[in-house]
N, C-alpha and C positions, 0 to 999 in steps of 0.2 A: 503494498500499500505506498503512496504518494500522498505528498499535499500539493494541493494546487490552489488557485486563484483565478476567478474570472472575473474581468471586467464589464462594465455594463456603466450605461446613461443613467446619471443620479434619476432616483426613481422608479426602475427598474426592480432594484434589488431583491425585494422579494418575489414578483415573477420569476427571476432567474433562480431563486433556491425553491421555488415550486418544480421548475424546470429539471434542475440538476437533481434532485431529490427523487422525480420520476426517471430520469437516466441512469440511475443505480449509484449513484454519488453518495459519501456518507459523511458524516462530522459537519454538516453544511450550516454555515451561519451567513450572516449579513455583516457587511461593512459598508462605509462610505463609498458609494458607486462600484461596489464589486461585491462578490460572495466566494469564500473559501470552503475549499471540501478536501475530502478526500477520497481516495480509489488505486484503481489500477490503470493501464496505459488505454484497457479499453474503456473505460471508463472516459479519460482525455479526449481519445481519437470520438468518441459519440457525442462529447459536448462542442468538439470542434465542428461537426457535421449536424447536429441535429439542435441546436442552440439558437433559438430565432433571438431572445433577448442578449446574449454576450457579446462585446464587443472584440475580447481577448481571449485567451486560455492559457494562463501562465503556469510553468513549471520553478518554484522556485530552486534554488540554487545552496544560495547562502544568505546569510542576515549577519551583520556587523558594525560597529560603530566607524560612522565616516565623518566625521568635523572635519576633516581638512583635508587636502587632494592626497596627502603621502597614507592616509588612512585608507581612502577607497583604493587608490593604487594597490596598497599590499593587500585589501581583503580581496579583490578580485585576483591578484594573482595565488591569491589562497588557495583557487579552484583548479582540478586539473581540465583544462581546454581540451587538452587531447581526448580524453573521454567521449567527447562531443561534439568538434570538428575537426576535419582534416586541415593539415596545413597546405593545402593548396586548395580548399576548400575558400568559399565568400562570407561576408560578416557585413553586421550592419548592427546598431546598437541605437536603441531610445533610452531616453530619461527624463524623469519629471522630477520634481524637488519643492519640498515644503516647509517652513516652518525649520530650516535649517541653514547652517552657517556659508552650506555650498549652494547659490542660490542661482547657478547658469545652466542652466540643464543641456546647453550643447556642450559645454565645458565637462560638464559632467559626462557625458555620450563619450568624447573625447578622451578623457583620460581613463575610463573604461577599454575604450577599444587597446589604447595604447598599451595597458596592462596585460589585456589578450594576444596584442601581435607579439607584445615584448617576450612572453614565455614561448610560443612558438619559435621566435626567432633564435632564443636562446639554448633552445631542446635540439634545433636542428638546422639554423640558418635559412629555413624557408619561412614565411609569412601567410596566412590568408590576407585577400584582396578585401576591400571594402566594395560591398553591392546594396545602394541603399534601395532596391526596389525589390528583388526576389530573391533575398542571399538563401545561402543554405544554411546558418543558423541567425536567428535576430534574437538577441539580448536586451533584455528589458531591465532598466535601472530605476529603481523607485527609493527615494529619498524622504527620510519624513523625522523631523524633529532628530535629524543628523544620525539619523538609525538607517543603513542601507541595506535592500532585499535587492539581490541579483537574481532574475530568471531567464530563464528560455520561452520566449514566446511561440507556441506550439503553433497558434494561429497565423502566424506570418504577416498577414494584413487583416484590418479590421473586418469583424466577422458579418458587419452587416452590408458587407459587398458580395452578396448575393453569387454572383459572375451571371446575371442574366441582364443589368442595365449597360443599354448601348448610349440612351442619351437620358437628361433630366433637364426640368425646369431650372428657373431662375432662384427658387429657393426649395430645393429637394428635400424630401422628408426621408429620414432614415432609415432602413428597412426594419431595424428592431426595434424603433419607436412607432412603428406602424404595426410591429405585430401585436406590442404590447395594448395598443388601442385597440386593435380588435377582440383580444385576450379580455380585456377590461370590459368591453362593449357587450362581452359573453357571445362573441361570433360564431365558437364552435358550438355552442347548446343551440344556439339560433339556426345553422345550417343542419345539424340533425334533427330539428323538427321541420325540416323543408322550407324554410327563408331564402331569402333574398337578399342580395348585396348591393347597396347604391351607393355611389359618389357622384353628388354632383358636381365638385370641384374636383376632377380628379387629378388634374395635372398630370404627373408623367405615368400615373397608374401605382402609384409604389402599394396603395391601400387595397386595390383589387386585385393586382397581384399576388400580394401576401396573402391575403383571403382564400384565394385559391390555392395556392398551393399548401395552406395550414389544410384547407378541407379535403386535399388529394392526399394527406399525408406524404407529400414531398418534403425531405429532407431540405433545411432550407441552404445548407451548403453543397448540395447535390452537384452544382453545376460551376461550381469555383475549380480552377485547375494549379491553383498553387496554395499550401500551406506551410506554415514554418517550419514543420517536423520530417518534410518531405527529406530534407536534406543533411537530418540530424542522423549523428551516428549511431544513436540508439533506437531509431526508426525500427518497429517491426513491421514490415511490409504485408508478410501474411495476413495478421490481424487485423491492419487496416483495411486491404483487400477484402476478407471478408466482411467486416461491417459495411463498406460502401457498395459489396452486393448486394448484400440483405438490404439496403436503403434504396437502393436501384430497381431492385424487385418489388418493394413496396411503393415506390411512387410511380412504376409500372401498372400496378393493378390498379391503387389509387386515382390515378388519370383514367383509366377506362372507365371507372364510376363515377367520377364526377359530373355533376349536371351543373348546364350552363346559364347558372343564376348568378352571372355577375355583370352588373349596369353602373358604365361611367358617362360623364359628360364634362364638358367643359368649355367656355365660351371663347376660348381662345383656339384656333383651327390647328396652327401649330402644336400645341398640347395635347391635341386629339390624337393627330399622326405621331407623334414622340411615343406616346401611352401604347399605339398601335402597333410599333416596332418591340418595345420593353417585353409585350405580352408575348409577341412572338418568339422574342428570343428566350423566354422564359418556360415554352411549350404550353402555355395555356391559351393564346390568343381563339382560339375556338370553341373558348368557354365564355369571353367576356364580349358585351356588346357596347359599343363606345360609339357617342356622335356629341353632333356640338350642339351645346344649348347652354344658356343661361339657368347660372342654381336657382333663381326664384322661378322661374317655371320646371323645377323637377316634378314628376308622380311618379306613383308605383308601378313597374311595368306589368301589363294585363297579364291576368290570374295569379298573382302574387299575393294572397290576404295577409303575409305575412312576412317581416323580415327586418334588413338593419341596415338604415341611412347612416353612415359614416362621413366625415370629411374634416379636411385640415384648411380652413380659410386662410387668407390673407390675414397678416397680424398689422402692416404697416409699418413694421419694422425696416422689410427689405422691399416688400412688395406693394403696390397702390398708394392712393392718397388715405391716414388716416383718418381726415375728418369726412370722408366718404362712407366709412367702413362701418359705424355702429348702422348705419340703414340698410347695407349689404345683410349684416346679422339680424337685424328685424326681419327683413323681408325674407332671409331663409327659414327663421323661425315660425312665421306667419305659413309659409307654404309647409311644414312638417305638420304644423298644426291642423291645417284644412285639409291635407292630400292622404295623411298616411297615420290613421287612427289604426291603432294595434300593432303598429310596429314599434321599433324601440332604434333611441337616433344616439350617434356618439357625435361630439363637436370638438376640438382642440382649438379651443379659443385662445387668441392672442394672450388677453388678459382679462380680469374679473371683470372690468366692465363692459368689453365685447361680449363677454358671458351673460350679462345679465342684458343686453341690448336685444338677444335672439327671444326674452321673454316667456321664456319658457322655463318651469321648475325641475331641475335637474333632483336625478335621487339617489347620483353619487358625482362626488369631486374628485377627480386624482391629479395631485403633483407630477407632472412631466416635465422634463426638459428638451427642447428643440434646439440643439446646438446649446449655445450660453443663456437660450434665452427660457425663462420659468414658464410654462403655459398650460393652463389647467384644464384636463378632459372633462368635459360635463358628459353624461349620461339620460338619459330620458325614456321613459315608457310614457308613449303618446297615445291618449285614450281620445275617444270620442265627445265630440264637444254636443252637448245637449242644445237642441233648439230653442228650449226656455230655459236656461240654468234655473234650477230649484232654488227657491228662497232657503236661507237657513232658518232654522225654527230659532224664536226666540231665546234666551240664555232664562234660564230659572235666576229664581231671586238669590239665590245661594251662591249661584255663578259667577252671578252678576257682581255680588261682594267679591268673590274671588277674582273677579276682572280689576275690579277696582282698585284692590288691595295689592296688586301686582303690577298695575302700572305706575302706585304711588313708588314701590319701592324702585323701580327702574328711574322714576323722577327723580328720586333723593341720591342715588348712587351715582347717577351718569356721568355728572361731572367729576366725582373722583375714580371712576375707572377711566376714562379717557385722559386724565391729567397723569395718573399713574400707570397708561397704558397695558391696564388688564383686561383681557380679553376673556378668561374662563374665571367662573366667578359663580355664587351662590346668590338668586333672586327672592327665592321663598321658602322658608322652612317651617311649616307648621302653622303660619301666623295665624288661621282661622282652623279650630278645633275639627270642625266639620271637614277639611279637607287637607286631610294627615298627609304630608307629604313634603319632599325636597324637591326644589326643581334647581338645577343647576345649568349654566348655559356654559358651551365649549363651543366660541365662536360662533358660526352657523350650525349648531346640533343643541338639541336642550336633550337633558340628561332627568329623568321624571322618577325620583325612589318614593314610592309607595309605603306608607308604614300599616305594618298590618292593622286592619281596621279591627277593634274589640268585639268580643263573641257576640255582644248585643245588637250589634249593627248587622241586618240581613243583608245575607251576598248580593241581593240585586239592587239594595240600593248603594253598597260600598261598589259595584262596577261602575255604576251611573255617575257615582263620584268622580271616580278616575278619568271615565271620557270626558267628563265635564273640565278636570284639572288640564287633560291633554288638548283638549280644544281651546279651552281660553288661553294656555301658555301659546299653543300656536297662533293663536290672533293675534297676543301681544308684542311677539317678537318676530312675527311674520315669516316662522320657520313651516314647511309644509310636515305632513303628517310622518311621512317615512324618516324623516330627521329628527324624530324625537322616539326617544328611546325611553321605556316604561318598564320599572323593574320594583318589584313588590321587596323591601329590607325587613327579613327575620330570620331566627336563627337556624342555621341549616343543621342536617344531623350530626351529633358529636361535636356540634361549634362551630360546623366549618363556615367563615368568612366570605371564602371566595369562590361558592358554586357556580359552576358555568348554566347560562341560559340558552344562549342560542350557537349557532355553527357556523356563522357566515364568514369568520376569519378575515374581517374588513377594518383596517386602520385608519385611522385619520388624523392628519398634522396640524395640530394646535400648538400656539406660542405662550411663554410665560416668561417675564425676567431676560430677554431678550435669547430664548433658548428654545429648541424645538422639541416636542414628544408627540408620541404617539397613542393614542389612545384608541380603544374598543368598545365604542359606545353600548353596541348588542351584546356581546357574547356572556358578561361575567357581572357581578351584581355591583364594581367597582370599575371603573373605567380605565386605570391605570395611571391616574393623576390625582392623589388628594387634594383636592383645593383647601381643606382648613388645615395644610402644611404648609401652605404656600411660603409664609415668614419664615418658616423654618428651617426650608432650604435654602432662602436667603440668608439665615445667618450661616449654614453650613459656608457658604458660598465665602463669607466675609471671614470665616475662621480656618478655612481651607490653605490660604498661601503660604507655598512650601512644606506643606504638611505630608505624609505618608497617610492615606486617608481609607478607612475599614467600613464598609457598610454591610450591617448585618443585618438578616432580614428583609432582604432588600427588594423586594418585589419586582418592579420595573427599572429600579436602578435611575429615578429619577433625582435621589439625593447623590449619586455618585457625578451624574451631570454637572449639578452645581458645583461641585467642589472641584471636577478638571476644571470647567469654566471660569474659579477663584485661584486657581495657578494650585494648584496640590501638586507634589509630585509626582506621584501615582495614586491611584485608586485601585480598591479589590472591592470586588461586589459580592457577597455570598448569599444566596439560599438554596432552599432544599429543592424547590421547583425548576427544572428545564426549562418550563415553559415561559416564567417569569425571567429567569436568565438570559433566554433568546430575546425577549421583550427588552431588557434592560441593555444587551447588546446592540438590538437597533437603535434606542436610545442614543447611547453614546456616538454610534455609526453617525448617526444623523446629525449630532452638531460636531465631527471631525475627530472626534476623541477615539482612537484604533491604535491598535501595537501593544507591546508589552507591557507599555505604561500602564494599563486598565485592565486588570485581573477580574475573570468571571469565576468563581468557583459554585460548583453545586456540592454543596453539604451542610448537612447539620449546623447551627451556628455554634451550641456548646462543643459538638465534637473540631469544628473549626480551632475556637480558642485553647481548647486543649492539646492540640495537634501539632502548634503552631509557635514559633519563639520569634517571629516578627513584631518590631514596638512599633506603634503609631501615634500619630502626632493629634490624629481627631478621628474619633470612633460614633457612628451613627448606629443607634439602636432602636429600631422601630416594631418591636414583635405584634404579633396577633395577641387579642386577649387569650384565645385559647387554640389550640392546636392539636390534631390526632393521629397525625401524617402517619403512617406505615411505615417509613423510613426514618423515623424517629421516635423517642421518648414522647409521651404526649407533653405538652408543654401549658401550664397555667401562669398568666402573667403576674397575678398577685401572690400565687406561690413561689414561683420560681425566679422573681425578677432580681432579686438578691444576689442569689449564685452568678447568674448572669455577669451582673454588673462587677461583681467580684471577678470575675474571671477576664473580664474587660481591664479591669484595674491592674492586672499582671500583664497586658499586651500594651499600656500605655507608658508613652513617653513621660518624663518629669513635668513637662510644661505641655503636657497635653488635655484635651479635652474632649469627656463623653457627653454628646448629645443625647438624651433618652426621651423617649416621647411614646405614648400609647394612647390608646381610646376607649379603654374601661373607664365607665364614670364613675365608679364607687372606689377606685383604687386607692390603695393608701402607699405610699412611699415607704420603706421598710427602713428609718431613718436610725434606728438602733443600729443593727447590723452595718449600714453602709460608712454612718457619719465618723469613725475609728479608721476609715482608709480612703476616704473622700470626702470634701469639700461640697456642699450642696447649694445651688441655686436654684432657685424654684423659678422658671422663666414661664411658665402656664399664661398667667394672662398678658403680657407681651405678647406672645405667639398664636394668639387669635384674630384673625383677619378681622376688618370693619365690617364684610358681608358675612359673619357668622357671629354676631353680638349675640341675636336670640338663642344661639348655642355655646355661651361662655365654656361650659363643660366638656365640649365635644372632644377635647384632646388634654393631655398634661404634657407639660415638657419640661426639663429639668438639666441643667449644666453641671455635669460632676468634674471636677479637675484632683488631684493629687495634693495634698496640704504641704504647701512649703515649708521645706526643714533647712534651716541656718545652719551652715556647717562649720559656727563660729560659737555655736551656743557651746558650752559646756554645761 
């Protein structure tokens, strides 16, 4: 088994992870703009041939410190390059750098090339030549925080180059981004159900061709004639040939069964001809119908009651007059609404403003990147419009009271939220006893937690009240029902706090304190970002500078992100759940915190503390109230917190701080057990955010330090 790293455009990491897992990869983890995985050469070859999302597949050879040119050169010389390249072969080096003393990528590439060439020259007098286009061996050097990773680029050239594109438009859509759009828009399911694919602004035909190849089970790399591993000395030709032949047989079978349900149009006749030539080159011309037409005149093909309309309109960055684009988007939205009832649609909008110009309510938003441009992908379920829209029933007296209270809360908090840049906050918390719920705002999502109704409240009355809460919240915040997650908060079996609700596996990016986090509004009782701990996280950032940071019971690792952002020397994130550690890894990567300085450990907190000798300057402990995991002993925060904190004290540097919090409202800190060893500052009241003042006891928080010992005292 070997370790590999697949790069991809930012925003495609989770799709690439799923893809590599399906291809048989192991230990698959997202990072920023890429995914690490393990496997055999069979896995790597399949990733190169079958990945629709990846840009490159890298085989790391060595990792070492490279704070200066001499260290970089020495590290490169430490690799036996004769194992990978013949002395008469050809070579190319790509390099990139960030947050390192070596800031010039071309210099890094040149120094690496010198290290390789000099090794060959010293051994035999011969040296490889440089071929920047199609070398026998392409080497990738990545510098992050003065740490170099040297890899072989098995892909050789970017994998989005499928080998079929003959011509492209002025602002082409990369093929892996097109594939991501199609997957996010549920094209494989729609095709399986008999649907068609329509692109009313098809340009050079990328979306239609990718959609056809996807539907026909054609490997995206089947038409490429160059891969980086073909000239590599360790290339297994027989293995690659068997994988390629298998893919060729699958493609032949898939194309025989492919239905001609791909329809594209463009107002530019030159682009229509370009799309036709590209479809011919890709081998799908017989399945794709193309014509010249303005987008606003798009209509469903005859006899196709369902399908997907997907398109990448101009953004105004490189094409078109920006002032005219909102009108184009509005007309496109109207055409979709008028003619495509029952279909799905997906639009890669240039920005949120252009997305709103469609005047359609998206069911999902995904952050994708077209080159350097962040572009939201909006997906829609297009429903039939009623000839005479039904008038909403009047609110009940109780629901009207709820609406008045919620609007009052919003007016009261709006200015402070805007002033402090807070976009995730609590808007309502059981203000009215009859409507026992908490309403949290996560940017353009609402999270409604219904507190379980008392036994004397009839079940039908409780259901009506929940429906009224959802309706009122949606009206006040202008959020459609599909972006309102509703949960009932009650103690699960065995006291479990984080039971799973749904199985969507869809994450939404939100922002807090200038950082980015992934929440899952639907699948779990909690979203992944505890809003009541906003000030606790901010305090951790203040305390973290220059410290070794330990995060126990880390959940989704938000505190680790804050510590890293505050300048922590390194972070260690510990949780017993692989699911939450994977989530924490995503949060760290989303903010650019990857590599050996940010460790994730799947282990029980007590076991970790007893078996490690590392000392930390800052330790964050936020345990559950109770846990009965099969992987560890039962935990009760009231019973076990003193033992836990004393173990933390053994791992605490003399000037270090333990930040301890928990949400057990009847909790009493065992001062008698702790004060002989730790000084205690009760920081509970200052740690409660202003939007949680109705729940002043929602959590407790304490800062614990080792008492100062005067070395001169006798």
